[in-house]
C-alpha positions in Angstrom: 61.2 -22.5 -74.7 64.7 -21.5 -75.8 63.7 -21.7 -79.5 60.4 -19.8 -79.0 62.2 -17.1 -77.0 64.9 -16.8 -79.6 62.4 -16.4 -82.4 60.6 -13.7 -80.5 63.8 -11.9 -79.7 65.0 -12.0 -83.3 61.8 -10.5 -84.6 61.7 -7.8 -81.8 58.2 -9.0 -81.0 58.9 -8.7 -77.3 59.5 -5.0 -77.5 57.6 -3.6 -80.5 57.8 0.0 -81.6 59.9 2.9 -80.6 60.1 4.1 -77.0 57.8 6.9 -76.0 57.7 8.9 -72.8 54.5 8.1 -70.8 53.7 10.1 -67.7 51.8 8.5 -64.8 48.4 9.8 -63.7 48.5 12.3 -60.8 46.2 9.9 -58.9 49.2 7.6 -58.4 50.8 10.1 -56.1 47.7 12.0 -54.9 47.5 13.2 -51.3 44.1 11.5 -51.3 46.0 8.2 -50.8 47.4 9.4 -47.6 44.1 11.0 -46.5 42.2 7.7 -47.0 44.8 5.5 -45.3 45.1 7.9 -42.4 41.4 7.2 -41.6 41.5 3.4 -42.1 44.8 2.8 -40.4 44.3 5.1 -37.4 45.7 3.2 -34.4 42.5 4.0 -32.5 40.7 1.8 -35.0 43.1 -1.1 -34.5 41.5 -4.5 -33.9 42.0 -8.1 -35.0 39.8 -7.5 -38.0 41.3 -6.5 -41.4 40.0 -5.1 -44.6 39.9 -7.4 -47.6 37.3 -6.2 -50.1 34.7 -3.4 -50.1 30.9 -3.7 -50.2 29.0 -2.5 -53.3 27.8 0.7 -51.7 28.4 4.2 -53.2 30.7 5.1 -51.7 31.9 1.6 -51.0 33.1 0.7 -47.5 35.7 -1.9 -46.4 34.4 -5.2 -45.2 36.5 -6.4 -42.3 37.4 -10.1 -41.7 39.2 -11.9 -38.9 43.0 -12.0 -39.1 43.3 -15.5 -40.4 43.0 -14.6 -44.1 45.5 -14.9 -46.9 45.2 -11.1 -47.6 45.9 -9.8 -44.1 49.5 -8.9 -44.6 48.8 -6.5 -47.5 47.1 -4.0 -45.2 50.1 -3.2 -42.9 52.5 -3.7 -45.9 50.7 -0.8 -47.5 51.6 1.4 -44.5 55.3 0.4 -44.9 55.0 1.4 -48.6 53.7 4.8 -47.4 56.7 5.1 -45.1 59.0 4.2 -48.0 57.4 6.9 -50.2 58.4 9.5 -47.6 61.9 8.1 -47.4 62.3 8.1 -51.2 61.2 11.8 -51.5 61.9 13.4 -48.1 61.8 16.9 -49.6 58.5 16.5 -51.4 56.0 18.4 -49.3 52.9 16.5 -50.6 54.4 13.3 -49.2 55.3 14.7 -45.8 51.9 14.3 -44.2 53.0 14.1 -40.6 52.0 10.5 -40.2 54.3 7.9 -38.6 53.5 5.2 -41.2 56.2 2.8 -39.7 54.4 2.9 -36.4 51.1 2.2 -38.0 52.5 -0.6 -40.0 53.9 -2.1 -36.8 50.6 -1.7 -34.9 48.6 -3.4 -37.6 51.2 -6.2 -37.9 50.8 -7.3 -34.3 47.8 -9.5 -34.8 49.6 -11.4 -37.6 52.5 -12.5 -35.4 50.7 -15.4 -33.7 50.0 -16.8 -37.1 53.6 -17.8 -37.6 52.9 -20.7 -35.2 50.4 -22.0 -37.7 47.4 -20.8 -39.7 44.8 -21.9 -42.2 46.4 -20.1 -45.2 48.3 -22.9 -46.9 50.9 -21.6 -49.3 50.2 -17.9 -48.6 52.9 -17.6 -45.9 54.8 -15.2 -48.1 51.9 -12.8 -48.3 51.4 -13.0 -44.6 55.1 -12.1 -44.0 55.1 -9.0 -46.2 55.1 -6.5 -43.3 57.9 -8.3 -41.5 60.1 -8.3 -44.7 59.3 -4.6 -45.0 60.3 -4.1 -41.4 63.7 -5.6 -41.9 64.3 -3.2 -44.8 64.2 -0.3 -42.3 65.4 -2.1 -39.2 67.5 -5.2 -40.2 68.1 -6.2 -36.6 64.5 -6.4 -35.5 64.4 -9.8 -33.9 60.6 -10.1 -33.9 60.5 -9.6 -37.7 63.5 -12.0 -38.2 61.7 -14.7 -36.1 58.4 -14.2 -37.9 60.0 -14.5 -41.4 61.8 -17.7 -40.4 58.8 -19.3 -38.9 56.5 -18.4 -41.8 59.2 -19.9 -44.1 59.2 -23.0 -42.0 55.4 -23.3 -42.5 55.8 -23.0 -46.2 58.6 -25.5 -46.3 56.5 -28.0 -44.5 54.2 -28.0 -47.5 57.0 -29.0 -49.9 56.8 -32.5 -51.5 60.1 -33.7 -53.0 58.3 -36.1 -55.3 56.2 -33.4 -56.9 58.9 -30.8 -56.5 56.5 -28.1 -55.3 54.9 -26.7 -52.2 51.3 -27.6 -51.9 49.0 -24.7 -52.4 45.6 -25.9 -51.3 44.7 -28.8 -49.0 42.5 -31.6 -50.3 40.4 -34.2 -48.6 42.3 -36.7 -50.8 45.9 -36.7 -49.6 47.2 -37.9 -53.0 45.6 -34.8 -54.7 48.5 -32.3 -54.6 47.2 -28.9 -55.9 49.5 -26.1 -57.0 48.2 -22.7 -58.2 50.2 -20.2 -60.2 49.8 -17.6 -57.4 52.3 -19.6 -55.3 55.1 -18.3 -57.4 55.1 -15.0 -55.5 55.2 -16.7 -52.1 58.5 -18.4 -53.0 60.3 -15.1 -52.3 59.8 -15.9 -48.6 62.3 -18.8 -48.9 65.0 -16.3 -50.1 64.2 -13.8 -47.4 64.6 -16.5 -44.7 67.7 -18.0 -46.4 69.4 -14.7 -46.4 68.9 -14.6 -42.6 69.8 -18.2 -41.8 72.0 -19.5 -44.7 69.5 -22.4 -45.2 70.0 -23.4 -48.8 67.4 -26.1 -48.5 64.8 -23.3 -48.7 66.3 -21.9 -51.9 66.5 -25.3 -53.4 62.8 -25.7 -52.7 62.1 -22.4 -54.4 64.0 -23.3 -57.6 62.4 -26.7 -57.7 59.0 -25.3 -57.4 59.7 -22.6 -60.1 61.2 -25.2 -62.5 58.2 -27.6 -62.1 55.7 -24.8 -62.5 57.5 -23.5 -65.5 57.2 -26.9 -67.1 53.5 -27.6 -66.2 51.6 -24.3 -65.7 52.4 -22.6 -69.0 50.7 -23.4 -72.4 53.6 -23.9 -74.8 51.8 -22.1 -77.6 51.7 -18.7 -76.1 52.8 -18.8 -72.4 49.3 -18.3 -71.0 48.9 -20.0 -67.7 46.6 -22.6 -66.1 45.4 -21.5 -62.7 45.6 -24.9 -61.0 47.6 -28.0 -61.7 46.7 -31.2 -59.8 49.6 -33.6 -59.2 49.6 -37.1 -57.7 51.4 -36.7 -54.4 52.8 -40.2 -54.6 54.1 -40.3 -58.1 54.5 -36.6 -59.0 52.4 -37.2 -62.2 50.2 -34.4 -63.5 46.5 -35.4 -63.1 44.7 -32.4 -64.6 45.1 -28.7 -65.4 42.0 -26.6 -64.5 40.9 -23.2 -63.3 39.3 -22.2 -60.0 38.9 -18.4 -60.4 39.1 -18.1 -64.1 36.4 -18.3 -66.8 37.2 -21.8 -68.1 39.9 -24.5 -67.9 41.2 -23.4 -71.3 41.1 -19.7 -70.5 43.7 -17.3 -69.0 42.7 -15.8 -65.6 44.4 -12.4 -65.8 45.5 -12.1 -62.2 47.1 -15.6 -62.4 49.1 -14.4 -65.4 50.2 -11.3 -63.4 51.3 -13.5 -60.5 53.4 -15.5 -63.0 55.0 -12.4 -64.3 55.9 -11.1 -60.9 57.0 -14.5 -59.6 59.4 -15.3 -62.4 60.8 -11.7 -62.3 61.5 -12.3 -58.6 63.1 -15.6 -59.3 65.5 -14.0 -61.9 66.3 -11.3 -59.4 67.2 -13.8 -56.8 69.1 -16.3 -59.0 70.2 -14.6 -62.2 68.9 -17.7 -64.1 68.2 -16.8 -67.7 65.3 -19.3 -67.9 63.3 -17.4 -65.3 63.9 -14.1 -67.1 62.7 -15.6 -70.4 59.6 -16.9 -68.7 58.8 -13.5 -67.2 59.2 -11.9 -70.6 57.0 -14.4 -72.4 54.3 -14.3 -69.7 54.4 -10.5 -69.9 54.0 -10.6 -73.7 50.9 -12.7 -73.4 49.5 -10.3 -70.8 50.2 -7.2 -72.8 48.9 -8.7 -76.0 45.6 -9.2 -74.3 45.1 -5.8 -72.8 43.5 -3.3 -75.2 45.8 -0.4 -76.0 42.9 1.9 -76.2 42.2 1.6 -72.4 44.9 -0.5 -70.8 42.3 -2.0 -68.6 42.7 -5.8 -68.1 39.6 -8.1 -68.1 39.3 -10.4 -65.2 39.9 -13.3 -67.6 41.3 -12.7 -71.1 38.8 -15.1 -72.6 35.8 -14.1 -70.7 32.7 -12.9 -72.6 31.6 -9.3 -72.7 32.5 -6.2 -74.6 34.2 -5.2 -72.5 34.4 -8.0 -70.0 34.4 -7.2 -66.3 37.7 -5.6 -65.3 40.2 -6.5 -62.6 42.1 -3.5 -61.5 44.1 -5.6 -59.0 45.5 -7.7 -61.8 46.6 -4.5 -63.5 48.3 -3.2 -60.4 50.2 -6.5 -59.9 51.1 -6.7 -63.6 52.4 -3.1 -63.5 54.6 -4.0 -60.5 56.0 -6.9 -62.4 56.7 -4.8 -65.5 58.6 -2.2 -63.5 60.7 -5.0 -62.2 61.3 -6.3 -65.7 62.2 -2.8 -66.9 64.7 -2.5 -64.1 66.2 -5.9 -65.0 66.4 -5.0 -68.8 68.2 -1.8 -67.9 70.7 -3.6 -65.9 71.4 -5.8 -69.0 71.8 -2.7 -71.1 68.6 -3.4 -73.0 67.3 0.1 -73.2 64.6 -0.8 -75.7 63.2 -3.5 -73.5 63.4 -1.3 -70.4 61.6 1.6 -72.0 59.0 -0.7 -73.4 58.2 -2.4 -70.1 58.2 0.8 -68.0 55.9 2.6 -70.4 53.6 -0.5 -70.5 53.5 -0.4 -66.7 52.6 3.3 -66.6 49.9 2.7 -69.2 48.4 0.0 -67.1 48.5 2.2 -64.0 46.9 5.0 -65.9 44.3 2.7 -67.3 43.2 1.2 -64.0 43.2 4.7 -62.5 41.0 6.1 -65.2 38.5 3.3 -64.5 38.9 2.7 -60.8 40.1 5.8 -59.0 37.3 6.6 -56.5 38.2 9.4 -54.1 35.1 8.8 -52.0 35.6 5.1 -51.5 37.4 3.5 -48.6 39.7 1.7 -51.0 42.0 3.5 -53.4 40.7 1.6 -56.5 37.4 0.2 -57.5 36.6 -2.4 -60.1 38.6 -5.2 -58.6 37.6 -8.8 -59.2 38.5 -11.0 -56.2 36.7 -14.1 -57.5 34.3 -13.7 -60.4 32.8 -17.3 -60.2 31.7 -16.7 -56.6 30.2 -13.3 -57.4 33.0 -11.2 -55.9 33.8 -8.4 -58.4 33.5 -4.7 -58.9 34.9 -3.9 -55.5 37.9 -2.4 -53.9 40.5 -5.0 -52.9 43.3 -4.6 -50.4 46.0 -6.2 -52.5 45.1 -4.1 -55.5 45.7 -1.0 -53.3 49.0 -2.4 -52.0 50.4 -3.0 -55.5 49.1 0.3 -56.7 51.1 2.2 -54.0 54.1 -0.1 -54.4 54.2 0.3 -58.2 54.2 4.1 -57.7 57.1 3.8 -55.3 59.0 1.4 -57.5 58.9 3.9 -60.4 60.6 6.4 -58.1 63.1 4.0 -56.4 64.3 2.6 -59.8 64.7 6.1 -61.3 61.9 6.0 -63.9 60.1 8.9 -62.2 61.6 11.7 -60.3 60.2 13.0 -57.0 59.6 16.3 -58.7 57.5 14.6 -61.4 55.6 12.6 -58.8 54.7 15.8 -56.9 53.1 17.5 -59.9 
């Protein structure tokens, strides 16, 4: 990998062309976001059912599922992002909607709390803990959130296998079949959140081990595209097979998986400062951007899927944009202005592309054209995590100084 990265860096292939100034779509900061969320998050509507995807109606409506889903944490976490938006731009009248988003986030987090004692969501403890991590950002002494983060981290740690060097993603009827999916990279940040509270370095060692093993086995050396699932032998740690579950084929690149890799390794660099994680995030991002058409900036659900164009996945675009903003921030901290400009403009282009396709003011969701799981027929819907990362990406542009509050308010 060191040689490949060196060649790319020497040829400027990672950051092609001159920097240009790209402006985000007005949809990204539209008051319609608040209006929609005010309806769906109204405390009077609170129950133990949570939105995950929309139906296929026109306008599409949220489909509500019981709390024990891997996606549950994204809904209250979106409310915390709305609160962060108001904090970032307190003098921007269009963001001051009179809603106590923190209170709504807390209300809708309540049903998730019992899940820290155990749940059916495997490795996705990091996603479940998102609202509690967000709570500590505004109230660092909240003992309920602290306890939840530590208990969710404990559940994830219980899935670690020292022979494989990873946390198990999905359970299997065969105890020797140890399945790890690329999505798991983003859940590793929970280990660092808990370790920062407890000083438990065993958790951070698990995170780096998982990241190192995944870096070795999940990426195709030729181009840094990712396999979705790697099966290991739980007893020997040997790789059994590399396949897809939600992608087009075992040899193809599922775009949301690639975006999880981008975000996960950017997180790992931010947490550790290890150059190998930054290089992996850069190379994963290059593969992603090389496969998104620059005429539309709309990602296909799988970069090798048939169709002209293939069915889109706006959620993959929102996650990738979040990852690219993180990379832009990292590059700027390293005085790499060219790289920073390139990544932030690519992120804004992605956000504009998915907005042009998927912004639906009449839908319950913010975005349409999400693909939750194409092989099972779940596509062309709104998706709760697509909306979360869409709002978060808009906030991250502001918080990292790439967009001003005045520009966002236009």
